[in-house]
MIFIKE-415715 format. One record per residue (C-alpha): x, y, z; residue in one letter. Coordinates in nm, 2 decimals. Each point is the difference from the previous one (the first is absolute). Layout:
# MIFIKE-415715
       xx       yy       zz   pami
        X        Y        Z      A
...
END
This chain:
# MIFIKE-415715
       xx       yy       zz   pami
     0.21    -0.27     3.95      M
     0.09     0.34    -0.22      I
    -0.16    -0.01    -0.37      Q
     0.25     0.19    -0.21      I
    -0.16     0.09    -0.35      I
     0.25     0.25    -0.21      S
    -0.13     0.25    -0.31      F
     0.11     0.06    -0.31      F
    -0.07     0.34    -0.27      V
     0.02    -0.10    -0.35      I
    -0.17     0.17    -0.27      G
    -0.22     0.21     0.27      G
    -0.13    -0.33     0.14      A
     0.05    -0.14     0.33      L
     0.07    -0.37     0.01      L
     0.02    -0.16     0.33      H
     0.34    -0.24     0.06      G
    -0.06    -0.26     0.23      C
    -0.38    -0.12     0.02      G
    -0.08     0.11    -0.30      S
    -0.26    -0.19    -0.27      D
     0.14     0.20    -0.30      K
     0.16    -0.25    -0.23      L
     0.33     0.18    -0.19      I
     0.21    -0.16    -0.28      I
     0.31     0.13    -0.12      Q
     0.09    -0.04    -0.35      I
     0.37     0.02     0.04      S
     0.16     0.13    -0.40      T
     0.36     0.09    -0.12      E
    -0.15     0.38    -0.01      M
    -0.10    -0.03     0.37      G
    -0.30    -0.12     0.21      D
    -0.34     0.04    -0.03      I
    -0.22    -0.04     0.30      T
    -0.43    -0.16    -0.02      I
    -0.26     0.00     0.20      E
    -0.21    -0.28    -0.12      I
    -0.36    -0.04     0.11      Y
    -0.08    -0.35     0.11      D
    -0.33     0.11     0.13      K
    -0.13     0.16    -0.32      K
     0.14    -0.21    -0.26      A
     0.05    -0.36     0.16      P
     0.06    -0.22    -0.29      L
     0.22     0.20    -0.21      T
     0.20     0.10     0.31      V
     0.04    -0.36     0.10      S
     0.07    -0.09    -0.38      N
     0.33     0.28    -0.03      F
     0.11    -0.08     0.36      L
     0.05    -0.39    -0.06      R
     0.24     0.12    -0.25      Y
     0.17     0.23     0.23      V
     0.03    -0.28     0.29      D
     0.10    -0.27    -0.26      E
     0.30     0.23    -0.13      G
    -0.13     0.01    -0.33      L
     0.05     0.35    -0.07      F
     0.38    -0.03     0.08      K
     0.21     0.16    -0.33      D
    -0.35     0.06    -0.17      S
    -0.06     0.29    -0.15      K
    -0.15     0.35    -0.15      F
    -0.01    -0.04    -0.34      Y
    -0.29     0.23    -0.15      R
    -0.08     0.37     0.03      V
    -0.26     0.13    -0.12      V
    -0.01     0.45    -0.05      T
    -0.25     0.24    -0.16      K
     0.28    -0.01    -0.29      Y
     0.03    -0.39    -0.11      N
    -0.33    -0.09     0.01      Q
    -0.09     0.13    -0.44      P
    -0.27    -0.28    -0.05      D
    -0.17     0.04     0.33      N
    -0.30     0.24     0.00      E
    -0.02    -0.08     0.39      I
     0.37     0.13     0.15      K
     0.13    -0.12     0.37      I
     0.29    -0.01     0.18      E
     0.22    -0.25     0.16      V
     0.26    -0.21     0.03      I
    -0.03    -0.38    -0.03      Q
     0.18    -0.28     0.20      G
     0.01    -0.37     0.13      G
     0.17    -0.32    -0.17      L
    -0.06     0.05    -0.37      F
    -0.01    -0.38    -0.05      S
    -0.26    -0.27     0.07      E
     0.24    -0.26     0.12      E
    -0.05     0.14     0.39      K
    -0.37     0.14    -0.04      M
    -0.24    -0.16     0.25      H
    -0.38    -0.03    -0.14      E
    -0.18     0.31    -0.08      P
    -0.27     0.16     0.23      I
    -0.35     0.13     0.03      R
     0.00     0.32    -0.12      H
    -0.09     0.26     0.33      E
    -0.15     0.32    -0.15      T
     0.05     0.31     0.09      T
    -0.39     0.00     0.04      K
     0.05    -0.26     0.21      E
     0.30     0.15     0.24      T
     0.00     0.36    -0.05      G
     0.34     0.01    -0.04      V
     0.03     0.27    -0.29      L
     0.31     0.05    -0.25      H
     0.15     0.31     0.20      K
     0.31     0.13    -0.06      D
     0.26    -0.27     0.15      G
    -0.24    -0.30     0.02      V
     0.13    -0.30    -0.09      I
    -0.25    -0.24    -0.22      S
     0.02    -0.34    -0.15      M
     0.07    -0.05    -0.39      A
    -0.23    -0.19    -0.20      R
    -0.15    -0.11    -0.32      N
    -0.33    -0.15     0.04      E
    -0.21     0.03     0.33      P
     0.14    -0.26     0.23      G
     0.31    -0.06    -0.19      T
     0.26     0.22     0.26      A
     0.27    -0.21     0.14      T
     0.34     0.20     0.07      S
     0.02     0.28    -0.19      E
    -0.06     0.37     0.17      F
    -0.03     0.32    -0.06      F
     0.09     0.35     0.18      I
    -0.29     0.33    -0.12      C
     0.25     0.32    -0.06      V
    -0.28     0.25     0.09      G
    -0.37    -0.09    -0.02      D
    -0.13    -0.27    -0.21      Q
    -0.39     0.00    -0.01      P
    -0.02    -0.20    -0.35      E
     0.13    -0.27     0.21      L
    -0.26    -0.04     0.23      D
    -0.32    -0.23    -0.03      F
    -0.21     0.22    -0.28      G
     0.32     0.17    -0.11      G
     0.07    -0.03    -0.39      K
     0.39    -0.15    -0.01      R
    -0.12    -0.33    -0.07      N
    -0.31    -0.09    -0.22      P
    -0.17    -0.21     0.27      D
    -0.04     0.22     0.27      G
     0.07    -0.13     0.27      Q
     0.29     0.18     0.07      G
     0.31    -0.17     0.20      F
     0.04    -0.09     0.35      A
     0.17     0.24     0.26      A
     0.16    -0.09     0.33      F
     0.23     0.23     0.12      G
     0.15     0.31    -0.02      K
     0.37     0.14     0.03      V
     0.09     0.19     0.30      I
     0.35     0.05    -0.05      E
     0.23     0.03    -0.33      G
    -0.23     0.15    -0.26      M
     0.28     0.18    -0.11      E
     0.15    -0.32    -0.10      V
    -0.30    -0.14    -0.16      V
     0.01     0.36    -0.22      R
     0.39    -0.05    -0.04      K
    -0.10    -0.32    -0.15      I
    -0.25     0.11    -0.21      Q
     0.24     0.26    -0.20      Q
     0.24    -0.28    -0.08      R
     0.08    -0.07    -0.39      T
    -0.23    -0.22    -0.16      E
    -0.08    -0.15    -0.30      Q
    -0.37    -0.01    -0.09      E
    -0.13     0.00     0.41      Q
     0.26    -0.31     0.08      M
     0.33     0.08     0.23      L
     0.34     0.07    -0.20      E
     0.19    -0.12     0.19      P
    -0.28    -0.19     0.28      Q
     0.01     0.11     0.40      V
     0.09    -0.25     0.20      R
    -0.17    -0.09     0.31      I
     0.18    -0.14     0.26      L
    -0.30    -0.14     0.19      N
    -0.31     0.10     0.16      I
    -0.05    -0.12     0.36      T
    -0.25     0.10     0.31      R
     0.14     0.28     0.20      K
    -0.06     0.06     0.35      N
    -0.12     0.35     0.12      W
END
């Protein structure tokens, strides 16, 4: 029996087709698709939580609703650049999860990294953000959040960063997009 394995080159990374152990999701938006490799072995709790929302179809018709740029955070000493999305409604949210720090996972907030939004550690549910440029102040020990615990990063964009950047450049009022960018759905993708 012959096993056929195909390969794809995306963003300079070699990805296996059939038989791949990479976990890929696709965020389909009204502005284009964003393809993300998620790190289930490095950040298992965070990935499991995110995939629960994906597999239950809860991200269908959700939104990218917030953009943070170096220009729209006048009251923040520590500046970051991200786009944020999710359900933006508590009625469909599951219970919060334990916080997996970048110190535990080794997944740092580099350009294109996806991470969970939160208030206090252990409050992440369905809201997520994607980094635009490297954002070390979002890692464990970073100063963006006063508790120093950082945020739970769990994957990275492998295709579609141009869509992320286009979303970040949209019109906003006090960091809230006007209008919001519709997420058609987030699904697992086979490679």
